[in-house]
N, C-alpha and C positions, 0 to 999 in steps of 0.2 A: 545569513539566511534566517528569516523568521519562520516560526512554525509552532506545532503543538508537541509538547514533551510530556509523556507519562512514563511510568516505570517500564523500561525495556523496549519502548517503542516511541518513535517520533515521526512527524509528518511535515512535508514541505511542499511547495509548489514545484511543478515539473521544471527542470532546468532548461533555459534557453541557451543558444550556442555560446554567447559571450560569458556565461556563468558555468559552463559544463566542467571546467577545471576546478572551480570552487565546490561544485557538487561532489566530485570524486574526492576532493580534499576532506570534505565533511564526512563522507562515508568512511574513509580510511582512518581519519583521526578519531572518530567515535568507535572504531572497530566494529562497525555494523557488518553482519555476515549475511543478511537477507535484505533484498530490495523488493518491495511490493509496489507494482505499477498498476494504477487503476484508471488509466486513460489510454487513448491511442496517440500515436505521434501526430497524426493529422485527423481532424474530425470535420467533415464537410470541407469547407475552403479555408479552415483555420488551423494553423500550427498550434498544437497544445503542448508540445514538448519536443526538444531536439533529439536526434539520435545520439544517445550517450553510450551506446554499446554497438559492436559490429553486428551485421546482419547474417554473416555466413560463418560456418565452423572454421576455426583456425585463422580467421581474418583478424588482423590487429587494428584496433582503433587507437589513435593518439589524441589524448585530451589533456593539453598542457603537459605536465610532467608524468602523466599516468598513461600506461599502455594497457589496454583492455583487450583480451582475447576470449573468443567463445571456445570454451573447453568441451562443452557437450550440450546437445539439445536433448533433454529428457522427454520421455513420452508424456503427453498431456495428462496430468494427474486427475483433473476434473474437467467437466464440460466448460469450455470458454477460457480455461486457465492454461497458460504456457509457462514452462519451467526451463530456464537456461542456466547453465553453470559457467561462471566467468573466472578467468585468471586475471588478476590485476597486479601490475608491477609499477613501482615508483622508487626512485633512488635505489637503495639496495634492499628494498622490502618487497614482499609479495603477499597476496591474500587470495583465497578462493571465496567467491561470493555467489550465492544463489539468487537468481532473478526470477520472480513470479509475476506474471502479467495477466491482467484481465482487460482485453481490448473491447469488451462488449457491455461495459457498464455505462449507460448513457449519462451525459452531463446533466446536472441539476435534478436527476431523478434516481431510480434504483433498479436493479435487476428484478425480473418477475419471479425468479426462483432463487431462494437464499442458499440452497445447498452448495453450489460452487464457492460462494463467498465464505461459508463456514469451513468448507474443506481447505480453502486457501489460508484462512486464519489458523487452523490447526497445523497445517503443514509448515507455515512460516514460523510458528512457535517451535515446532519440532526441529526444523533445520537450523534455527538460530542458536540452539544449545546454550541459551542464557545470554548470548550477545545481543546488542540492540538491533531492532528491526527498523529499517527506513521505509516509510510509506509516502507515495506521492501520487497526485493526479495532475491536473493542469494548474488550477488556482490554489489548490491545497486547502480548500475550506468545505467542499461538499463530499465527494466520494472518499477522499483520504480521511477526512474528519469522521465520517461515518464508520470507516474501518477501525480507526483508532478508538472510537467510542465503544465498539464491540469488546475490545480488549479491556479498556478502562472500566466499563460497566460490569463486565464479568468479574473483574477483581473486586469491585465494590459489593456485588451480590454475594460473592464467596465470604466476604467479611460480615455482611449483614443482608439477610434475604430480602428485607424490606427497603433496600437502597432505592433512592429516588432518581429516576431518569432525568427529571428536571434539574436536579443538582449536578448530575453528570454533564449535561449540556452547558450549564452555567460555568462549570469548571473549564471545559474545553473552550468556551467563548471568552473566558477571561484571558486565555492565551492567544486565541486566534478569532478575530471578529467574524461573525456570521458562520462559525463552524457548524456544520450540518445545515445546509442551505434551505432545505425544503421540508414541508410536512411529510412528503412521501419518503424521504430519507429517514426521518424520525420514526415513521411507522416501520420501515425496513429494519431499523435498529432493533425494535421490539421483536419482530419476526425472527431475526437472527438469534437473539437471546433465547427465545422460546425453543428454537431448534437446537441450540447449543446445550441448554440445561434440561429440557424436557423431551427432546427428540421428536417434537411436534413439527410437522412439515406444513407450511402454508405456501401459497403462491399469490403474488399480487396480480390482480386482474384489471385490465383497462376497460372501463365502462364507456361505451360510445356516447 
């Protein structure tokens, strides 16, 4: 599976049914403890991602050699964000994985309010406890690349306050062609960083 890899976080396209076993193999082999999902399973008439986790509490999903059970539905931590705790078992091994989902981030564009995304970013880092975070949307180049860019750019800014966002995008695109698909996602990245570092809140506005 091709994707974007930075320190402690990597992104891929959403798994389709024939690859869902490979998806869980990648999650467990990398010892990822948090999955960040930035698409819906279906958007309009198009499947964006297969159901790779059960829908109901205590329901067991079988995905190749992996048995996935919903352990707990947490209260929504932020507007638009869903938090599910999963038990994953395979062979004689087991893992607890936190699944964070934003089903309201439109494809090719960005949310109007950055606060839930920043909250999701901080929560994913807190829950991971240093283990890798897996991020996916549908194609793996727009929404998920923007989320990874928040993490990667924040690292670069902490190293050097004058870090170039153009260089950040070039690095991500060297790993994944067309990472951050649109100008609005590039603007949204800057808004998220302003909110993250300066506590300044902005909202994107749609101009008729």
